[in-house]
N, C-alpha and C positions, 0 to 999 in steps of 0.2 A: 615190203610187199613185192612179190614177184610180178613182173610185167611179161605179157605175151605179145609176140610179134605176129603180124598178119601172116598166115601160111601161104607161101607162094605156090606149093604143090597143090593146094586145094583147088585152084582155078583149073588145073588140068584134069583133076578128078571130075569136077563138074563138067568139064567139056566132054570127058569121055562118057559120063553118065547122062549127059543132056541130050537134048534133041539136036542131032547134027544138021537138021534142016534150017535151024535158026541162022540167021545171017550174022555176019561178023559185026555189024554196026549194032545189033541188039545186045550182043555179049559185051560190047564196050560200054554201052548205056547202063547195063545192069552192074557192071564192075564199078563204074563211076558213081552210081547211086549208092552201092554198098560202101564204097570208100567215103562218100560224102556223109552217109548216115553214121559211120564209125568216127569220122573226124568231128561231126557236130554234136556227138554225145559228150555232155560235160562230166568230167570225172569227179566233180563235187557233188553230183547227185547222189541221194541217200541210197538208191537202189544199186547204183554202180559200186558204191563203197561197201554195200553189204555183200555184193558178189565177190569183190576182191577179198574181203574178210573170210568168206567160205573157202575160197580158193587157198588162201594162206593156211586154213585149218586142215585141209587135205594134204598139205605138204607135197603138192605136186611140182615136179621139176619142169622147168620151162624148156621142154625139148620138142623137136619136130613130131615125134611119135606121140607125145603126150597131147599136143595140140590137135593131132589128127583124131585121137581117141577121146577127147574131152566129151563130146556130145554123146557118144555111145556109153561112156562110163556114167555119165549123169543119168541117162535114161535106165541103165542097169540098176543104179541106186534106187531110183523111183520104183521100179518093178519089185525089187527086193522088200522095200517098205510096204508096198501095197499087199504083198504076199504074207507079210507078218500080220498085218492088220486083219487079213481075211481069216487067218488061222485063229486069231484071238476072238473074233466075232463068231466063229463056229462054237467055240466053247461057251460063250454066252448064249447062243442060241439053245444049246442043249439044257443049260440051267433054266431058261425061260420055259421050256417045254415041261420041265418037272414042276415048276411053279404054277403053271396052269393047270397041271393034274390036281394039285393040292387045293386050288381055288374052286375047281369044279366040285370036289369033295365037300368043301366047306359050304358051298351054296346049297348043296342038297341037304345038308344038316340043318341049315337055317330054315329052309323051307318046312322041314319036318317040325322043328321047334315052333315055328310061327303057327302051324296048324294046331298044335297042342295048346298054345296060349290063347288062341281064338275060342277054342272049345271051353277053356278055363274061364275066360271073361264072360262068355255067355252063361256060364252056370253060376258064378259069383256076383254078377251085376245086381240083382235084386237085393242081395244081402249087404252089399257096399252102399247102395242108396239108402237102405233103412238106417245103417250105421251113421251115415253122414247126417241124416235127419235128426238122429238121437243127439249126436255130438253138437249140432247147431242149437238144439233145444237146451243142452246142458250149459253152453257158453251164454245164451240169453239169460238163463236163470241165474247163473254166477254173477253176471253183469248187474242184474236187477238186485241181487243180494248185496253187492258192493255198494250200489247206488243207495240202497236203503239204509245200510250201515253209515255211510258218509252223510246221508241226509239227517239221520237221527243224531249222529254225533255232532254235527254242525248246527241244525236247527232246533233240536229238542233240548230242554234243560231239566236235569234231575230235580227231584222234590227238594233235596238237601241244599243244592245250589240255589234254588228259588227261595228257600227260607233265609239263606245268607243275604240275599239281595233285598228282601222285603221285610223280614221280621225285625222289629225294633229290640227284641230281647237278645239277639245275637250281636256281639260288639263288632265294631269295625276293624278290619285288618286288611292286609295286602290281598288276600283271597277275594274280598268284596270288590276291590278295584280291578282285578284280573277278570272276575265274572262279568262286571259291569262293561268292561271293554269288550268281552265276548258277545254279549247281548247287543251292544252297539253294532258290532260287526255283522251279527245275524240280521239286524233291523236293516242295515244297509244292503245286505245280500238279498233280501226279500224283494227288492226291486227287480232283480233278475227274474225271480219267479213271475213277477207281473207281466213280464214280456212274453211268457209262455202261452200256449193255447188254453190251458186250464188256469185261470186267474184266481180262482176261489182259494186254493191252498196259499198262494202268496198273500192275499188280503187277510185270511185268517191268521196266518203266522205274523204279519205286520201288526195286525190289531193286538195280538197276544204280547208280542215284544214290546209294543208301545206302552201297554199297562205295566208290564214289569219294569221298563225303564222309568216311567213316571214314579212308581212306588220306590225304586232305588234312588232316584235323585231326591225325592222327598226325605228318605231316610238319611242321605248324605247332608241335606240342608239342615236337618233337625240336629245331626251330630255336630255340624260345624257351629250352630247356634250354641249348642251346650259347651262346646270347647271355648268359644269366645267368652262365655261367662266366667270361666275359670282360668283363662289364658294369662299366663305370666309374661307380659310383653318384654320384660327385661331378661328373660331366659331364652336365648336363641335355640336351645335344644328342642324346645317345644313347637318350633315353626315347621319342621319337616312334614309331619303328618298333615297338618292343617294347610300348608302351602300346596301339597299334593291334592288335598280334597278341593281347594279352590280352584285349581287347574282343571280338575275333572268337572266341577260344578259349572264351570263357564260354559259348558254346552247347553246349559239352561239359563239364558240371560235374566229372566224374571227372578228365579231363585238366587242366582248370583247377586243381583242387585238388592234383594232382600237381606242377604248376608252382610253386604256392605252397609246397608243402612243400619241393621242391628248392631254391627260393630262400631259404626260412627257414634250411635247413641250411648252404647257402653263405654267407649273411650271418652266421650265427651263428659259423662257423669264421673268417670274415674279421675280425669284430669281437673275437673272442677273441684272435686273433693281434695285432690293433691294440692291445688292452688290455695284453696281455703286452709288446708293444713299448714302450708308454708307460711301463710299470712299470720296464723294464730299459734303455730308451733305445736298443734295437737296431734300430728301424725309423723313427728320426726323420727327416724330410726334410732334404735337403741344405742348405736355407736356414735351418734351425733347429737345427743341430748344436750350438750353444751352450746350448740348453735342457737342464735337468737332468732326468733320468729321476725318476719318482715315488718310486722307492724310495731316491733319494739323500737324501730327508728323512724316512726311516723312524725316524730317532732322535726326530724330533718327531711323536709319535703323533698329535696332533690335526691337524697339518697334513696328515700322510700321509693320514688318513682323508678330510679335506676335499678333498684333490686328487683322490683316487680318486673320490669322489662327484661332484666337479666335472666330472671327465672323462666319468663315466657320464652326467651331465646333458647335457653338450655332445654326446656321441655320440648320445644319444636324440633331441635336437632335430634334429641332421642327418639321422638315419635317418628320422624322421618327415617332414621336408621333402622328402627324396628319395622316399620311398614315396607321398606325397600326389600327386606328379607321375605316378607310375606307376598308381595305383589309384583314388584319390578324384576325380581330374580327369575320369575316365570312368566314375564310379561308376554313374550312371543307365544308361548303355549296358551296362555289365557286368551290372547288375541285370536288364535287359531280356533280355540274352543267356542268362543263368542260368535266367530264368523259362521261356524257350523250350526251354533244354536239359533242364529237368526233365521235359518232355512226352516227350521221347525217352529220357531215363534216370530213370524214376521211382524206381528203386531208390537212386539217390544223394541223394534228398530225405530230409533228417533231420528237418525240421520244415516249417511252413507260413509261416515268416517270410521276408520278402523280403530280398534281399541288402542289407546295410548296410555301405557303404563305410568309414564311420567305425570301426565295431566291427571290421571285417576288418583295417583298418589297425593299430588298437590291438593286436589279437590277433597280427598279423604282426610288429610291432615288439617285442611281449613275447617271442615266439619267437626273434627275432633277437638279443635281449640275454640269452638264457638262459645262454649260456656265460660272458659277462661277469659276470652276477649270481652265478653259482657261485663264480667266482674272487674276486670282490669280497667275498663272504661269508666265505670262507676267510681272507682277509687281515685283514679287520676283526675277525673272531672272535680271530685270534692277537693283534691289537693289545689287544683287551679283556681277554684272559686274561693278557697278559704285564705289565700294570700294575695295581697295587692302589689307585691314587688314585681315591678316590670322585668327586672333582671332575672329573677326566678322563673317567671313565665317564659322568658326567651330560653333560658337554659333547658327547661323542660321541653320546649318545643324542638330544640336542636337534638336533645337526647332521643326523643320520639323519632325525628327524621333519621338519625343514625341507625336506630334498630329497624326502622321501615326499610332502609336500603339493605340492611343485613338479612331481614327475613324474606325479601323478595326472591332470593335465590332458593329458599326452602319451600315456600308455599305458592310461588308463582305471582304474576302481576294481577291476575284476576282472582283476588281473594278478599272475602269479607274482613278478614283479620287486618289486612292492609287498609281496607277502607276505614275501619275503626281507628286505626292508628293515624290515618290522614285527618279524620274528624277530630281526633284529640290534639294533633298538631295545630290544626285551624283554631280550635277553642284556645290553645295556649297562646297562639299569635294574636288572637282577638283580645285576650286579656292583656297581653303585653301592650297593645297599641292603646287600649282603654286606659291602662294605668299611666302610660306615657302622656296621653292627653289630659289626664287628671293632674299630673305634675306640672304640665305646661300651663294649664289654666290656672293654677295657684301661684304662678310667678307674679310678683310685683312689678310693674312697668314704669313707676314713677321715679324721679331722680332722687327722692328721699331716701331710697334704699341702696343707693350707690355707697360702697365702703369708703370711709374717710381717705384711705390711702389710694383710692382709685384702682384697686386690685380687682381681679375677678370676683364676682359675688359668690356666696355660698352655693346658690342652686346651680351655677355653671360648673363649680367644682365637683358638686355631687353628680351633675350630668355627665361630666367627663369620667368620673369614677365608675358610673354605670355603664358608660360606653366602652370602657376598658374591659370590664367584666363580660359585656356582651360580645366583645371581639374575641376574648379568649374563648368564650363558648362557641363561637363561629369557627375559630381555627380548629378546635377539637372535633367539629362535625364533619370534616373531610368533605367539604363541598366540592363541586365540580370546578376545575380551574376556569373553564369558559364562563361560569356564572359568578365567579368571584368579584369582579369589579362591579357589576350591576348589584350583587347583593351588599357590597360595602357601601355604595352610594345610598341604597335604600336604608340601610342601618343608620348612616349619619343623618339622613333626612327625617327619620322617625325619632331618633334618640338625641340629636344634638341641635338640629336646625331650629326648633321652636325656642329653645334657651338662648341660641346665639341671636336670634331676632330680638328677643326680649332685652338683650344687652344693648343692641342698636337702638331700640326704642327708648331705653333709659338715658342713653347718652344724648338724645336729641334735645333734652331739657337742660343739659349742662353747657357752660360757656368754654370757650377756648382758653387754655389748651387742655382743660379737664376733660372735655368730651372726647377729644382725640386720644389722649393718654389712656382713658378708661377703655376705649374701644381697642386700641393697640394691645393693651394688657390682656384683654379678654380673648382677642383673636390669636395673639402670639401662643398662649397656652394651648389653645385649640389647634393651632397649626403643629405645635410640637407633639401633641397626642396623635394626630393623624399621620404625621411623618414616621413616627415610631412603629406604626402599623401597616406600613407600605400601601397606603391608600392611592387611588387613582390620582395621576398627576393633575388632571383637570380640576378636581375638587380642591387640591391644595393650591393650584394657580388662582382659583376664585378667591380664596382667603388671602393670598399674597397681594392680589390686586386691591382689596379693601384695606389692607394694612398699608400698602404704598400710598393709597389716596389719603389716609389720615396722617401718615408720615409727612406727606407734602404739606398738609395743613399746619402741622407742627413746625416744619421748616419755615413756612410763611410767617407763622406767629414769632418765631425766634428772629427772623429777619427783620420784622417790624420793631421787635424789641431793641435789636441792635441800633436801628436807624432813629428811633424815637429817644432811647435813653443816652445815646451818643451826641444828640443835638444835630446830627447830619440830616435829619428829616427836613428841617426848615431850609437848608441849603439846596437840598434836592428838589423840594417843591418850587423854590425860586427859580432854578435853571431849567426846569422841566420844560416850559413853553419856548425857550430860546434855542436858537441854532448855532451853528459854528461860523456865522457871518461876523465881519468886524463890527457892524453896527450892534448886533446882539451881544457880542463880547464886551464891547465898551459900555452897554447898558447894565452890566453887573455893578459897576461903580456907582450906579444910580439907585439900585435896589436897596430896600431897607435891611434885607438880610445880610447884605455885603458892606454895609457901612462899617467904619472901623471899630466902633464900639460893639456893635452887634456881633461882627465877625470875631472880634477878640473874645466876647462871651462865649461864642460857639466853640472857639478853640480851647477855652478853659474847660468848658463841659466835656469836650472830647478827651482832654487830658485827665480829667477826673474820672471818666468812664473806662479808659482803656486798661488800667492796672487790673481791675476786678471784673472786667466784662465777661469773661468765659465763666467765672464762678457765679456771677449774677444770672447769666443766662441759664447756667445749669440748675439753678433753683427752680426754674419754671418746670424742668422735666425730671425733678428729683423722684417723683412718684411713678415715673416710667420704669417697669420691671426690667426691661432690657436695657442695661446701662450701655452696652456697646451701640445699640441703636440710638440712644440718647446722644452719645458722643458723636455719632455720625450726623445726626440731625443738627446739633449745634455747630459742628464743623462746616456743614453745608451752608447754614445761615451765615456764619462768619465769612465764608467764602463770597457769598453774595454781597455782604456788607463792604468787603475789600473791593469788589467790582464797583460798587456805588461810590466809594471814596476815590477810586481811580477816576471816575467820570468827574467828580467835583475838582479833583486835583488838576486834571487836564484843562478844565474850563479856567481855572485860576491862572495857571501857567500861561495859556493862551491869551487870557485877557490882558495879563501884565505885558506880554510881548507886543501886543497890539497897541497898548497905551504907550509904551516906550517908544514905538515907532511913529506914533501920531504926533503931529505939530499943532493940531486944533485943540487948544485947551481953553478957549473962550467960553466954552459951555459950562465950565466948573467955576464957580464963584470964588473959592479959595485957592485957585491955582490947580496945578497938576496934582491929582490924588497920589497917596503912597501906594506902592505895589501891594496887591493883595497877598502875596506870598510872604511878605514881610510880617504880615499880622497872623495869617493861618500858616504855620510853618511845618506841621506834621506831613510826612511823606508816606506813600504807599508801602514802601519797605518796612518803615517802622510799625505801621498798622499790622502787617502781615506777621511780624515777628511777635508783636505783643498778643495777637490773637491765635497764634499757632499753639 
């Protein structure tokens, strides 16, 4: 960028052109201010920089002449630009004058046209007003015509459609249901007309559609009744039309219930005939003629009852599967229809509960099986009363209980069929208890009927056999695990405890060891039977306590046998009141039992006893069935006998030691007596070896 120096000659020119009258001091002051202004101007200012850019664009040389003519040249450029602008605006002014002339012409034309239009409007206004009135009337007529056509199309019903809905000679088809739905829609839409100013039309149409609907639903009800009479429930293809009809008929709860009642009566009759045919074989299908009727096996009571219950279960399953396709498949639609029907028939509403397809199905199945249930109850009661076998009665009760648990999933818990089965189960259990009481009352309780071998009596063997049969039947019944212990205890109390108590009463008249042997033999076989069936530990523990008590009695008897037969009893009785003091020990030599001859005789008796002691003791328990227990009892008695011998031996040794140490022999007439051990020489070790 070119820079410009301050012109020095400029001051002279100003001085020549200025007022010569100004003082020298004022000129100095002006110069100083000018210089100060120039020096204080920042060259970074945007305006200064733009000015420098313009100067560079003019390519002006930095000379003294240029600096003097800089202002003049700039003013000349400004005047030239202004002249060019004026010339351009002169051309624009000429053009604007021409446009103004054109606009004035147009305005005059518009005024002429406006006058003509005003005259035309005044002349055509009456005609246009009349045309507008006619068009408005036309639109109103067309709207009324459309409204009339829509009303007739929606609210009116042709005679041929009316005949399809109400005439019994015209068969049912899909058109009937579509027309019925249409009439229902018309009936609902009549409520809109009731909200208008003129309600007569709405009331008249509603009354007309109500009569048509009642006739149509009655026709539908009659058709469903007719179809129910010939319905093949085993053929699912026949369900579609009836199921559709039932869904539609649900809008009339009273008619719907009548159809259900009619269907239940028809099915009850058909199932009763089918059950009778299965019993007698009169209606078996052609491809199953070789099958035996149920009554063919009436001689086998349990099988007869099981076959009847199995037929009942199979028929109930088939009935449920068939009815599910009729009712449960459209349960929600039926529920909606019934809810709508309750609005038109509020008197038929028994409660506020919604239609439950499952409960309705279970109730309908229960009603269908009523006839079969009555016939089944009669025959099973005859079977129960005709046989006095308690096991059979219990098996029948368990069988009934099994099918009752199975059927509850099909007919629900609130069912007359289950009530009949519960009654039959109660009758069978009552027969079982009566028969068991009869058996128990016939048991002999005197000792004369105890078997010679002291084994379990026949009535106990029979009772255990019955108990095993009962337990097998109970296991097959799949009883709940939480009830198992209580049920097993009850079974034993009813089937075994009376016979067990009779054995205890019979043993009361026997002497030992026969009484205890008899009781142990009876209770041992009872315990084995209970342990094999995983009975509660408390019940088996009670039996073991009684067995242990009688085992203790047998041990006491064997112990007494050892003491008495061995001759040790006399010596034990003699030393019983004595203590271990020296005076009491020396008293042994004065006792009769310890005199040399008597002591020698006792020693000889012991020697004769020991070789056959175990065999002789075993003869007392030879009728005990549990030989291991008999050996344990004899071994325990022998062990106690050895302890008794240890006591006698200790006293003899102690007495001899005291006598040998004593110097006072003046109390003995024949001098110092001989040591007792020299007469009674058997030792404890020898006794244990011989009795082992």
